SEKE-341602 format. One line per 2 residues: for each residue x, y, z of C-alpha. Coordinates in Angstrom, 2 decimals. Layout:
# SEKE-341602
X/Y/Z | ...
END
This chain:
# SEKE-341602
12.53/18.89/72.64 | 13.80/15.39/71.76
10.20/14.15/71.87 | 9.07/16.84/69.43
11.93/16.03/67.03 | 11.01/12.35/67.23
7.38/13.14/66.33 | 8.48/15.28/63.35
10.78/12.52/62.06 | 8.01/9.91/62.39
5.53/12.11/60.53 | 8.08/12.71/57.74
8.83/9.00/57.37 | 5.10/8.23/57.34
4.55/10.71/54.48 | 7.37/9.11/52.49
5.94/5.63/52.99 | 2.41/6.73/52.00
3.70/8.47/48.88 | 5.75/5.44/47.84
2.89/3.06/48.49 | 0.52/5.24/46.44
2.72/4.92/43.33 | 3.19/1.14/43.35
3.10/-1.09/40.28 | 4.71/-1.26/36.84
3.55/0.25/33.55 | 4.74/-0.93/30.12
3.37/0.21/26.74 | 3.91/-1.98/23.69
2.77/-2.58/20.08 | 3.10/-6.16/18.71
5.05/-6.60/15.48 | 3.09/-6.78/12.23
4.60/-9.24/9.74 | 4.11/-10.00/6.04
2.37/-6.74/5.19 | 2.12/-5.84/1.51
2.26/-2.52/-0.28 | -1.25/-1.09/-0.37
-2.39/-2.95/2.76 | -4.04/-1.15/5.68
-2.59/-2.62/8.87 | -3.80/-2.43/12.47
-1.12/-1.53/15.02 | -2.65/-2.31/18.42
-1.35/-0.26/21.35 | -1.33/-2.07/24.73
-0.51/-1.11/28.32 | 0.68/-3.99/30.51
0.33/-2.72/34.07 | -0.47/-3.52/37.68
-0.67/0.08/38.85 | -2.34/0.69/42.19
-4.22/3.06/42.22 | -5.30/2.59/38.60
-3.99/4.78/35.80 | -6.20/7.78/35.03
-4.23/9.74/32.39 | -1.97/8.69/29.51
-0.15/10.77/26.92 | 2.09/9.17/24.28
3.81/10.17/21.04 | 3.96/7.62/18.22
6.54/8.06/15.47 | 7.17/6.02/12.28
9.21/6.18/9.07 | 8.05/9.07/6.93
6.96/7.97/3.45 | 6.84/4.27/4.37
3.56/4.30/6.33 | 0.59/6.64/6.03
-1.55/7.32/9.10 | -5.22/6.42/8.52
-6.82/6.93/11.94 | -7.21/5.68/15.53
-10.01/3.77/17.25 | -9.89/3.66/21.05
-10.74/0.52/23.03 | -10.95/2.01/26.51
-10.96/5.33/28.33 | -13.68/7.98/28.50
-11.86/11.08/27.20 | -9.64/10.18/24.26
-7.94/12.12/21.49 | -5.50/11.24/18.70
-3.85/14.18/16.92 | -1.56/13.91/13.91
1.43/16.24/13.66 | 3.16/16.42/10.30
3.32/13.19/8.31 | 4.74/10.73/10.84
3.80/11.67/14.43 | 0.56/11.06/16.32
-0.08/12.13/19.92 | -2.35/9.80/21.91
-4.17/11.31/24.90 | -6.38/9.06/27.05
-8.14/9.48/30.35 | -10.63/7.89/32.71
-10.86/9.82/35.97 | -13.75/7.74/37.33
-12.90/4.09/36.83 | -9.29/4.32/35.69
-7.56/2.03/33.17 | -7.84/-1.65/34.12
-4.81/-3.67/35.16 | -3.43/-6.50/33.02
-2.34/-6.37/29.38 | -5.00/-3.95/28.13
-5.62/-2.91/24.51 | -5.81/0.87/24.49
-6.22/1.74/20.83 | -6.05/0.46/17.24
-3.92/2.68/15.00 | -4.43/2.18/11.26
-1.60/2.66/8.75 | -1.46/2.22/4.98
1.74/0.59/3.66 | 3.23/2.83/0.94
6.57/1.18/0.09 | 8.14/-2.30/0.38
10.19/-1.22/3.41 | 10.02/-2.00/7.12
9.11/0.74/9.59 | 9.36/0.92/13.38
6.50/2.44/15.36 | 8.28/4.22/18.18
6.50/4.92/21.47 | 7.53/7.92/23.59
5.97/8.14/27.06 | 4.95/11.76/27.68
2.74/11.50/30.76 | 1.24/8.79/33.00
-0.76/9.66/36.15 | -2.85/7.46/38.47
-6.21/8.17/40.11 | -4.49/9.58/43.22
-2.47/12.04/41.16 | 0.83/10.16/41.41
3.13/10.77/38.42 | 4.25/7.43/36.95
5.91/8.88/33.87 | 9.47/8.33/35.03
8.99/4.61/35.73 | 6.80/3.73/32.74
8.54/1.87/29.90 | 7.78/1.22/26.24
8.56/-1.48/23.67 | 8.37/-0.20/20.09
6.37/-1.94/17.40 | 7.34/-2.61/13.77
5.59/-3.12/10.46 | 7.48/-5.63/8.32
6.71/-5.99/4.63 | 6.87/-9.54/3.33
8.77/-10.49/0.19 | 6.62/-9.64/-2.80
6.84/-12.10/-5.68 | 5.30/-11.74/-9.09
4.55/-14.87/-11.08 | 5.00/-14.18/-14.78
2.13/-15.09/-17.02 | 2.70/-18.33/-18.91
-0.49/-18.07/-20.95 | 0.28/-18.18/-24.64
-1.01/-15.29/-26.73 | -4.11/-15.86/-28.80
-4.42/-14.71/-32.38 | -6.66/-14.36/-35.37
-5.79/-14.02/-39.05 | -7.32/-13.27/-42.43
-5.91/-14.17/-45.84 | -6.35/-12.51/-49.20
-4.77/-11.51/-52.47 | -4.10/-8.08/-53.89
-3.09/-6.56/-57.21 | -0.22/-4.17/-57.65
-1.35/-0.73/-56.48 | -4.54/-2.23/-55.07
-6.30/-1.72/-51.73 | -7.96/-4.23/-49.43
-10.08/-3.57/-46.34 | -10.39/-5.97/-43.40
-12.10/-5.61/-40.03 | -10.23/-5.92/-36.73
-12.25/-6.80/-33.60 | -10.65/-5.92/-30.25
-12.15/-7.13/-26.95 | -11.72/-5.92/-23.37
-9.68/-9.03/-22.51 | -6.86/-8.23/-24.94
-3.49/-8.02/-23.18 | -1.75/-6.35/-26.10
-2.37/-5.86/-29.80 | 0.33/-6.88/-32.28
-0.73/-6.48/-35.88 | 1.15/-7.79/-38.86
1.23/-8.80/-42.50 | 3.05/-11.85/-43.85
3.71/-12.45/-47.55 | 6.10/-14.51/-49.67
6.16/-12.46/-52.87 | 8.28/-9.50/-53.78
5.47/-7.07/-53.03 | 5.81/-4.01/-50.85
2.84/-3.18/-48.64 | 1.46/-0.56/-46.30
-1.10/-1.22/-43.55 | -3.20/1.43/-41.82
-5.45/1.04/-38.76 | -8.24/3.61/-38.47
-10.20/4.70/-35.39 | -13.85/3.86/-36.21
-15.21/6.84/-34.29 | -12.91/9.57/-35.64
-11.63/8.12/-38.88 | -8.07/9.06/-37.95
-5.07/6.75/-38.35 | -4.08/5.06/-35.07
-1.06/3.18/-36.34 | 0.60/2.27/-39.63
3.61/0.41/-40.97 | 5.36/-0.11/-44.30
7.46/-2.90/-45.84 | 10.08/-4.06/-45.92
10.26/-4.60/-42.16 | 12.13/-7.89/-41.75
12.45/-11.29/-43.41 | 12.47/-14.75/-41.81
11.84/-18.30/-43.08 | 11.40/-17.03/-46.63
8.52/-14.80/-45.48 | 8.43/-11.02/-45.30
6.73/-9.35/-42.32 | 5.32/-6.02/-41.27
4.70/-5.60/-37.53 | 3.12/-2.77/-35.57
2.03/-2.55/-31.96 | -0.74/-0.52/-30.39
-2.88/-0.62/-27.25 | -6.36/-0.54/-28.71
-9.63/0.07/-26.91 | -12.40/-2.52/-27.40
-14.26/-2.11/-30.67 | -14.20/-2.89/-34.41
-11.41/-1.21/-36.37 | -10.92/-0.75/-40.08
-7.59/-1.98/-41.44 | -6.56/-0.96/-44.95
-3.86/-2.92/-46.79 | -2.19/-1.24/-49.77
0.15/-2.92/-52.25 | 2.62/-0.28/-53.38
4.27/-2.66/-55.85 | 3.65/-6.20/-57.04
0.69/-8.49/-56.62 | 0.20/-11.68/-54.62
-1.20/-13.30/-51.50 | -0.95/-12.01/-47.92
-1.99/-12.99/-44.36 | -3.09/-10.29/-41.96
-2.73/-11.40/-38.32 | -3.59/-10.06/-34.87
-1.92/-11.33/-31.68 | -3.64/-10.37/-28.40
END
């Protein structure tokens, strides 16, 4: 009887040792940090498994989670495995399922997949990794011992250099009688940054200026004096974002006669 008990104990201990030996090795998933991303960029978050599992890993299931509204999932390209699937749930979770039941996943620090994200806002976002399932080629469950190091997308400081280029301008001079009308042409190009139109005069006249759309004949913008006075000159100013083309500008003296300068800053 003692002999039989001894045999049973030995068999039990042998089974424990075989099971433990079959599940040897460490498994760590990680995504390296992405730095200096900019709003509008598409970034590549590379998912790795650093492992020395023996037998090799055959099945992997992970959940990836990021900040909703900060990153937008664009897609996944797998680097290894024979049966792979990436499924998006909602707006900030992707489930990664990978398998290779013939060769297994190689040991070392292995790139598993490239996950593409578009940066939507100037905020940082973690990419959290949740280990759902890890199994080796012998069927041993490694889920409980597998670890994960989260990734992060960091947006660099965005600076805008203000334009120091001086505005360009054109002008036309003329004279007008009291109650008279003058017509000038205004050429606008596609490189115009803005369109400031004006009339300068030093007499006591009062003027009106009208800018007409050449295709419809309708008034785009108009202004009347007095607008303001500086350096002994009177000014009318009006602003409009004009499409490229030639416009008709009509100047009307409502009282008085004299000289004027019509100008266009752009």
